[in-house]
C-alpha positions in Angstrom: -52.5 -55.6 60.4 -55.2 -58.0 58.6 -57.9 -56.3 61.1 -61.3 -56.6 59.3 -60.3 -58.2 56.5 -61.9 -61.6 55.3 -59.4 -64.1 55.1 -58.6 -66.9 55.4 -55.7 -68.8 56.6 -55.4 -72.3 55.3 -52.6 -75.4 56.7 -50.7 -78.1 55.0 -48.8 -80.4 57.0 -47.0 -83.7 56.9 -50.4 -86.0 57.3 -48.8 -87.3 61.3 -48.2 -86.3 64.9 -46.2 -83.3 63.7 -47.4 -82.4 61.0 -50.8 -82.6 63.6 -49.2 -81.1 66.5 -47.5 -77.7 64.5 -50.9 -76.8 63.2 -53.0 -77.2 66.3 -49.7 -75.3 67.3 -50.2 -72.7 64.2 -53.9 -71.9 65.2 -53.1 -71.3 69.1 -50.7 -69.2 69.2 -50.7 -67.4 65.2 -54.5 -67.3 63.4 -56.8 -68.9 65.6 -60.2 -69.4 62.1 -56.7 -71.3 60.6 -58.3 -74.4 58.8 -55.9 -77.7 57.5 -56.0 -77.9 53.7 -55.0 -81.2 52.7 -54.7 -82.9 56.1 -58.1 -85.2 56.0 -58.7 -88.7 55.9 -59.9 -88.8 51.9 -55.7 -86.8 51.4 -54.8 -89.8 53.8 -56.3 -92.6 51.1 -55.2 -91.3 48.1 -51.6 -91.2 48.8 -52.1 -94.1 51.1 -48.8 -95.7 49.1 -46.5 -93.5 50.8 -47.6 -93.8 54.4 -45.3 -95.4 56.4 -44.9 -97.4 59.9 -46.0 -94.5 63.1 -44.1 -95.4 66.0 -45.7 -96.7 69.0 -44.9 -93.7 71.6 -46.5 -91.5 68.8 -48.9 -92.9 68.0 -49.2 -93.0 72.1 -49.1 -89.1 71.8 -51.6 -88.6 69.1 -54.5 -90.7 71.0 -53.8 -87.4 74.0 -54.6 -85.5 71.7 -57.3 -82.6 72.2 -58.2 -82.1 68.8 -61.6 -79.4 68.6 -61.2 -79.6 64.4 -63.4 -82.5 63.2 -61.6 -83.0 60.5 -58.0 -83.5 62.4 -59.9 -85.5 64.5 -60.8 -87.6 61.6 -57.6 -87.7 60.5 -55.8 -88.3 64.0 -57.9 -91.4 64.3 -57.4 -92.9 61.2 -53.6 -92.2 61.7 -54.3 -94.2 64.6 -55.8 -96.9 63.2 -53.9 -97.8 60.4 -50.7 -96.9 62.7 -49.1 -95.1 59.2 -48.7 -91.5 58.3 -47.6 -89.7 55.8 -45.1 -86.6 54.0 -46.8 -84.1 52.6 -43.7 -84.3 50.2 -45.0 -87.3 49.1 -48.8 -85.8 46.8 -47.2 -83.0 45.6 -47.1 -84.4 42.2 -49.2 -82.5 39.7 -50.1 -82.4 36.6 -50.7 -79.8 34.6 -52.5 -78.0 31.5 -49.6 -75.4 29.8 -50.9 -73.7 26.5 -48.2 -73.0 24.9 -47.8 -71.4 20.8 -52.4 -72.3 21.2 -50.3 -76.6 21.8 -51.6 -77.6 24.5 -49.0 -79.1 27.1 -48.9 -82.0 29.7 -46.8 -80.0 32.2 -45.7 -82.7 35.1 -44.9 -80.7 38.8 -44.0 -81.2 41.7 -43.8 -78.2 44.7 -41.6 -79.8 47.3 -41.9 -78.2 50.3 -40.1 -78.2 54.5 -38.2 -80.9 53.7 -35.6 -79.5 56.2 -33.5 -81.7 57.1 -34.4 -85.4 55.3 -31.7 -86.4 52.9 -34.3 -89.1 53.1 -36.7 -87.2 51.7 -34.8 -84.9 49.1 -33.1 -88.2 47.8 -36.8 -89.3 47.2 -38.2 -86.7 45.5 -35.1 -86.0 42.9 -35.0 -90.1 42.1 -39.2 -88.9 41.6 -38.8 -85.9 39.3 -36.1 -87.4 36.9 -38.6 -91.0 37.4 -41.6 -89.3 35.9 -39.9 -86.8 33.0 -40.8 -83.8 35.3 -40.5 -80.6 33.2 -40.5 -78.4 36.4 -40.2 -78.1 40.0 -40.5 -75.4 43.1 -39.2 -76.5 46.9 -40.5 -74.2 49.0 -38.3 -73.6 52.3 -40.6 -73.2 54.9 -39.2 -73.4 58.4 -41.1 -72.7 61.7 -39.9 -73.4 65.1 -41.7 -74.2 68.4 -40.5 -73.6 71.1 -42.0 -75.5 74.5 -42.4 -73.4 77.4 
C-alpha cells in the first residue's frame, strides 16, 4: 500500500519500559524505519516533575532490552539511572496562538492519548483542564494490543 513512497513513521509513547517495548514491537513487526518522537532524554528532563517511580522488577526488564536506536537506548539508560518513568499524557499540554477576528487569542490545548484503563490519569487530566483553564481539549484513543507468543 505505501510501497515506493517516501513516508516517515514516528511513534510517541510513554517514557518507560512499556512505552519502549511498544515502540520496539511496532518497529520490528510493522514499520522497520520507525523513529521515536518525544521519546528521548531531552523530553524526559523537560517533564521530570511528572516522573513516577519504576518498580525494581520493571527496571530489571528495562536493563535487559536490546535497543539498537541510540535515542531510545539513551532514554532507557536515563530511566534506569533515575528509576523513574513518565506517562506520555503528562507532556501533551501545549499553548497555541489562534487568530480570530484580527485578534491574537491565547488558547491552551491538551491532547491526551491512550489513557485506556487508567482512571488515575483520566482524573489527572480533568484536574489539569480545570486548573489551567483550558479552552479546548482533544482526546485520542489508541488501542494497541500486543500478543506475545
